N, C-alpha and C positions, 0 to 999 in steps of 0.2 A: 504494500500500500504506500502511496505517496501522499504526503501532507500537502494540502492545497497551497500553502505558503511557498513550498519549494517549487511548485509548478510556476507560480508567478515570477519568482526570482530567476528561475532557469529561462523562462520565456524572455524576460528583460535582458538577460545576458546574451541569449541567442540573437535577439533583435539588434542589440548593440554591436555584437560582433559582425553581423551581416551588413550593417550600415557603416558605422564608424570604423570598425576594425578593418573591413575590406577596403574602404576608401583610403585609409592611412597606409596600408601595405601596398596598394597600387601606386600611391605617390612615391613610396620608398623604392619600389621596383623601377619606376620610370626615371627617378633621379639617378639610381645606380646604372641604369641602362645608358643614360646620356654620358656617362663617364668613359665610354669606349668599349674596348675588347671585353666581351663577356666571359671568355675562358679564364681570365686572370683577375676578374673583378670580384673580390671578396664581399663587398657590400651587396652586390646583386645576388650572389648565392645565399648570403645570410637572409636577405629579404624574401627570397623564394622559399627558403626553409621555414621562415616565420609564417609565410602565407599557407604553407602546408599544415602547420600546427593549428592555425586559426580555422582553416576549412575542416580539419578533423574535429575540432571542438564544436563547431557549428553542427556538424553531422551528429555528434554524440548528444548534444542538447536537444536537437530536433527528434532524434530517436527516443530519448527519454520522454519527451512531451507526447509523442505519438502513441507510446505504449504505456503511459501512466495509468494507474488505477487510483482514482481519487478516494482517499479514506478520510477518517476523522482523526483529530488530534488525540494522542493517548489520554486515557483516563486513569488517574492515579487512585481511584476509589478503592481498588483492591490492594493497594500498597505494593504491587509488584513492579519492578523495573522493566520498562519496555522501550522500543525504539522511539525516538523523539523526546527523550527525557534528558535533562541536565543532571548529571550524577556526580556526587562528591564522595570520594573514597579515601581511605588511608592505606598507603602502600609503604611498607618498611619505615613507618614513622613519619612519612611525608604525606601531607594532604594534597589531593589532586582533584581537579574538577574537569569534566569533559562532557561532550554531547554524545549520546549513544544513538547512532543512526547514520544517515548519509551526509556527506559533505555538502550536498546540494541544499540542505535546509539550514545550514549554519551561516551566520552573518560574518563569520571570520573571527569572532571574539573568543572562541573556544576551540580546543583540540577536539577532533571528531574521531570516534572509534566505531567501526562497524560492529554490528551484533555478531558477525562471523569472526572477528578478530579474537585472539586468546582472551584479552581483557574483557571485551564486549560479551563474549560467550559466558565468561565466568559470572558477570553481574546480571545477565539477562534472566529475568524471572525471580531474582532475589528480592528481599525486603530490607528496609532500613534496619541496621543493627546486625544483619547477617555477615558472616565471614566466609568468604569463598577463596578458592585458590585456582591458579592456572599455571601451565608450563610455559615459561619464556622460551624464545627461540634458542637461547644458549643452554636449555635443558633444566634450568633451575625452576623449582616450584616457588611461586610467589603468592603470598597471602594478601587478600584484599578485604578490608572491612568497609561496608557500605555505611556512610555517615548521613547522607542526605540524597533525596531524589525528588525532582519536580519537573513538571511539564515545561519544555523549552518553549519560550515565546519570543 
């Protein structure tokens, strides 16, 4: 399920990339092209590479929007942690706050962990006060205490 807020922000980014992003990169390519020999023109090749990245991002955002399933914001009535929530945990004595879900719904003020990541999977479905653990990529088992969870807005 996709939060309606993420669709709006993704649509805005896609529109911005299609209009402003494309026109800016076209200007860069034209400017680099006017410098002469394209075989040895680093600016031209860099601009073309940037154009490819922008076009790929536009395709990705359009695909997300075309295949989105609009859902409702998570409900914290049951006290269980679910995607779309701002979660505060304690890991090895340090407090950490993050958004559980997709980077597309974040405004950039929080780190985002997918519910499929080791940390995300560990806290998914847990309640405030629970202690869970997960295996880090280096093989160590890391303990996580859930301190707070609220719907991200």
